[in-house]
C-alpha positions as CSV (number, residue, x, y, z in Angstrom):
1,X,236.7,-105.1,214.8
2,X,238.4,-103.5,211.9
3,X,236.9,-100.1,212.1
4,X,237.4,-99.9,216.3
5,X,240.8,-100.8,214.9
6,X,241.1,-97.9,212.6
7,X,240.0,-95.2,215.1
8,X,242.2,-96.7,217.5
9,X,245.2,-96.2,215.0
10,X,244.2,-92.5,213.7
11,X,244.1,-92.4,217.6
12,X,247.3,-93.3,218.1
13,X,249.1,-91.7,214.7
14,X,249.4,-87.7,216.4
15,X,250.9,-89.3,219.4
16,X,253.1,-91.1,217.8
17,X,254.1,-88.7,215.4
18,X,254.4,-86.4,218.4
19,X,257.0,-89.4,220.6
20,X,259.2,-89.3,217.1
21,X,259.3,-85.5,217.2
22,X,260.3,-85.7,220.4
23,X,263.2,-88.5,219.2
24,X,264.1,-85.9,216.8
25,X,264.3,-83.4,219.0
26,X,266.2,-84.9,221.4
27,X,269.1,-86.6,218.8
28,X,269.5,-83.4,217.7
29,X,270.4,-82.2,221.4
30,X,272.5,-84.2,222.6
31,X,274.1,-83.8,218.4
32,X,275.3,-80.6,219.2
33,X,276.3,-81.5,223.0
34,X,279.2,-83.6,221.6
35,X,280.3,-81.0,219.4
36,X,280.1,-78.2,222.7
37,X,281.9,-80.5,224.7
38,X,284.5,-81.9,221.6
39,X,285.6,-78.4,220.5
40,X,285.7,-77.1,224.8
41,X,287.9,-80.2,225.2
42,X,290.8,-78.9,222.2
43,X,290.9,-75.0,223.1
44,X,291.3,-77.0,227.1
45,X,294.2,-79.1,225.1
46,X,295.7,-76.0,223.2
47,X,295.2,-73.5,226.4
48,X,297.0,-76.9,228.7
49,X,299.8,-77.1,225.9
50,X,300.4,-73.5,225.5
51,X,301.1,-73.1,229.7
52,X,302.7,-76.4,230.2
53,X,305.4,-74.8,227.5
54,X,307.9,-73.3,228.7
55,X,306.6,-73.1,232.7
56,X,306.2,-76.7,233.0
57,X,308.8,-77.9,229.9
58,X,311.4,-77.1,228.0
59,X,310.0,-75.4,225.0
60,X,312.6,-77.8,222.8
61,X,310.8,-80.5,223.6
62,X,307.2,-79.6,222.7
63,X,307.1,-76.2,221.5
64,X,304.0,-73.7,221.9
65,X,300.6,-73.7,220.2
66,X,301.4,-70.0,218.8
67,X,305.0,-71.1,217.5
68,X,303.0,-74.0,215.7
69,X,300.4,-72.2,214.2
70,X,303.3,-70.0,213.3
71,X,305.1,-72.6,210.9
72,X,301.5,-73.9,209.6
73,X,300.8,-70.5,208.8
74,X,304.4,-69.8,206.7
75,X,303.8,-73.3,205.3
76,X,300.2,-71.9,203.5
77,X,301.3,-68.9,202.5
78,X,304.8,-70.1,200.4
79,X,303.2,-73.5,199.5
80,X,305.2,-75.8,201.2
81,X,302.4,-77.2,203.1
82,X,300.2,-78.8,199.3
83,X,303.5,-79.4,198.0
84,X,304.4,-81.8,200.1
85,X,301.0,-82.7,201.5
86,X,299.9,-83.6,197.6
87,X,302.6,-85.8,197.4
88,X,302.0,-87.8,200.8
89,X,298.5,-88.1,200.0
90,X,299.2,-88.7,196.3
91,X,301.1,-92.4,198.0
92,X,298.3,-93.1,200.4
93,X,295.8,-93.1,198.3
94,X,297.6,-95.5,196.0
95,X,298.8,-97.2,198.3
96,X,295.1,-97.8,200.3
97,X,293.7,-98.5,197.7
98,X,296.2,-100.8,195.7
99,X,296.0,-103.2,199.1
100,X,293.0,-102.5,199.5
101,X,291.8,-104.3,195.9
102,X,294.3,-107.1,196.7
103,X,293.7,-107.7,200.3
104,X,289.8,-107.6,199.7
105,X,290.1,-110.0,196.3
106,X,292.6,-112.4,198.9
107,X,290.4,-112.6,201.5
108,X,287.4,-113.2,199.6
109,X,288.7,-115.7,197.7
110,X,290.6,-117.9,201.0
111,X,287.3,-117.4,203.1
112,X,285.2,-119.0,200.9
113,X,287.8,-122.2,199.8
114,X,289.2,-123.3,202.7
115,X,291.7,-125.3,201.5
116,X,293.3,-122.2,199.6
117,X,293.3,-121.3,203.6
118,X,294.6,-124.3,205.1
119,X,297.8,-124.3,202.7
120,X,298.5,-120.8,202.5
121,X,298.0,-120.0,206.4
122,X,301.2,-120.5,207.8
123,X,303.1,-118.6,205.4
124,X,300.6,-115.2,205.8
125,X,300.9,-115.6,209.4
126,X,304.7,-115.9,208.3
127,X,304.8,-112.3,206.7
128,X,302.6,-110.8,208.5
129,X,304.8,-111.4,211.7
130,X,307.7,-109.2,210.0
131,X,307.1,-105.9,211.5
132,X,306.1,-103.8,208.0
133,X,308.7,-101.1,208.6
134,X,311.7,-103.7,208.5
135,X,310.2,-104.5,204.6
136,X,311.4,-100.3,203.8
137,X,314.7,-100.8,202.2
138,X,313.4,-103.9,200.7
139,X,311.4,-102.3,199.2
140,X,313.9,-99.1,197.9
141,X,315.7,-101.3,196.2
142,X,313.2,-102.8,194.7
143,X,311.1,-99.8,193.4
144,X,313.9,-96.9,194.2
145,X,313.4,-93.5,196.4
146,X,310.4,-92.4,193.8
147,X,307.4,-93.0,195.1
148,X,306.7,-96.1,194.1
149,X,308.2,-97.3,197.3
150,X,306.2,-95.1,199.6
151,X,303.4,-96.7,198.2
152,X,304.7,-100.4,198.8
153,X,304.7,-99.8,201.9
154,X,301.5,-98.4,202.6
155,X,299.8,-101.1,199.7
156,X,301.8,-104.0,202.2
157,X,300.3,-102.3,205.1
158,X,297.0,-101.5,204.4
159,X,296.8,-105.9,202.5
160,X,296.6,-107.5,206.3
161,X,294.4,-105.6,207.5
162,X,292.0,-106.1,204.7
163,X,293.2,-109.1,204.0
164,X,292.5,-110.3,207.8
165,X,289.4,-108.5,208.4
166,X,287.2,-109.6,204.6
167,X,289.0,-113.4,205.4
168,X,287.0,-113.1,208.8
169,X,283.8,-112.0,207.6
170,X,283.3,-114.0,205.1
171,X,284.3,-117.0,207.4
172,X,280.9,-115.2,209.7
173,X,278.4,-115.7,206.9
174,X,275.8,-117.6,208.5
175,X,275.9,-121.2,206.2
176,X,272.3,-121.2,206.3
177,X,271.7,-117.5,204.3
178,X,274.0,-119.7,201.7
179,X,272.5,-122.7,201.3
180,X,268.9,-120.8,200.9
181,X,270.2,-118.6,198.4
182,X,271.9,-122.0,196.2
183,X,268.7,-124.0,196.9
184,X,266.5,-121.3,195.4
185,X,268.5,-121.4,192.6
186,X,271.4,-119.1,192.9
187,X,274.9,-119.6,191.2
188,X,278.1,-119.1,193.1
189,X,278.0,-115.1,191.7
190,X,274.7,-115.1,193.5
191,X,275.6,-116.1,196.7
192,X,278.8,-113.6,196.8
193,X,276.1,-110.7,195.6
194,X,273.8,-111.2,197.8
195,X,275.5,-112.9,201.3
196,X,279.0,-112.8,201.5
197,X,280.0,-109.5,200.5
198,X,276.5,-107.8,202.2
199,X,277.4,-110.1,205.9
200,X,281.5,-109.0,205.2
201,X,280.3,-105.2,204.7
202,X,280.7,-104.7,208.5
203,X,283.6,-106.6,208.6
204,X,285.6,-104.5,205.4
205,X,284.7,-101.3,206.1
206,X,286.2,-101.6,210.2
207,X,289.1,-103.0,208.7
208,X,288.9,-99.8,206.0
209,X,288.7,-97.2,208.6
210,X,291.8,-98.9,210.6
211,X,293.7,-98.7,207.1
212,X,293.4,-94.7,207.0
213,X,296.2,-94.3,209.1
214,X,298.7,-97.2,208.7
215,X,297.9,-96.4,205.5
216,X,299.8,-92.6,205.9
217,X,302.5,-94.8,208.0
218,X,303.5,-97.1,205.8
219,X,304.0,-93.4,203.2
220,X,305.7,-91.5,206.4
221,X,308.3,-94.2,206.8
222,X,308.9,-94.6,203.2
223,X,309.2,-90.4,203.2
224,X,311.5,-91.4,206.3
225,X,313.7,-93.7,205.0
226,X,314.7,-92.2,201.5
227,X,312.5,-89.2,200.7
228,X,313.1,-85.3,199.1
229,X,309.5,-84.2,199.4
230,X,306.8,-85.0,201.7
231,X,305.7,-84.2,205.5
232,X,307.3,-86.9,206.2
233,X,310.0,-85.9,204.2
234,X,309.5,-82.5,206.7
235,X,309.5,-83.8,209.8
236,X,312.7,-85.7,209.4
237,X,314.2,-83.0,208.1
238,X,312.4,-81.0,210.8
239,X,314.3,-83.4,213.4
240,X,318.0,-83.2,211.9
241,X,316.9,-79.6,212.4
242,X,316.0,-79.4,215.8
243,X,313.3,-77.3,215.3
244,X,310.7,-79.0,217.5
245,X,307.7,-76.7,216.2
246,X,308.1,-78.1,212.5
247,X,308.0,-81.7,213.9
248,X,304.7,-81.0,215.5
249,X,303.5,-78.6,212.7
250,X,303.5,-82.1,210.5
251,X,302.6,-84.3,213.1
252,X,299.6,-82.2,213.0
253,X,299.1,-82.4,209.7
254,X,299.1,-86.2,209.6
255,X,296.3,-85.6,212.2
256,X,294.2,-83.7,211.3
257,X,294.4,-85.5,207.5
258,X,293.3,-89.5,209.0
259,X,290.5,-87.4,211.2
260,X,289.6,-86.0,208.1
261,X,289.8,-88.9,205.6
262,X,288.2,-91.0,209.1
263,X,285.0,-89.2,209.5
264,X,284.1,-90.0,205.0
265,X,284.7,-93.4,205.4
266,X,281.9,-93.3,208.9
267,X,279.7,-92.0,206.7
268,X,280.5,-93.8,203.7
269,X,279.7,-96.7,205.8
270,X,276.4,-95.4,207.6
271,X,275.3,-94.5,204.0
272,X,276.6,-98.8,202.3
273,X,274.9,-100.1,205.6
274,X,272.0,-98.4,206.2
275,X,270.1,-102.2,205.9
276,X,271.6,-102.1,209.3
277,X,269.6,-100.1,211.0
């Protein structure tokens, strides 16, 4: 019986290798097809925008791809883009980091200790219900018109996204795994490290991906309120001058930054959650 099993495995080995190779080739073709389709969609959008501008819609409303591209080119050459983008990214990064750390920590605390969650639930709900844009003037009063107020607005928005996702992820952990870990002699730290955090990781990373655009939104809101630097400042200034090309250029910069950061987070998610595959 053992010899027959070994012979069957030896025969099946090449066939299995061929199936795996075929599957990898199909996956590679699918990836390239998706890339081509994405490029076609982008080109089609730019073509539609080009023909709509001035023909179907007034250029004062949607500008044109050429004018926006020229504005971005000028910003790049004279350093306007990099000097203002660095300010926005700096505030966004700090707001994102602070909001994530506080939100993750409190999410773990509230998720692990039901009494704490029940006591603070109405207060968290009340604060969460406040439109975050209403907090921007308050942060400006507290922290001034410098970059600190932008960081505070960004962190306040990110905090709730990470907190709610972490809290939900912790509460969704199967109690069986927690009990088994404790029976095996695991401490509370072991439960957190080997059960809670890995189980909630998918929720947390989803919150990270969702909070990236919110972090940018918070920073730009702060720059709209009071700033003399940043992409939000450029958009606000262009709006006051009715320079629609600059407004679109700033919006495109923010969209590209958000997409790049989101792509990076997807790769991090694939690496961190590789055990789920």
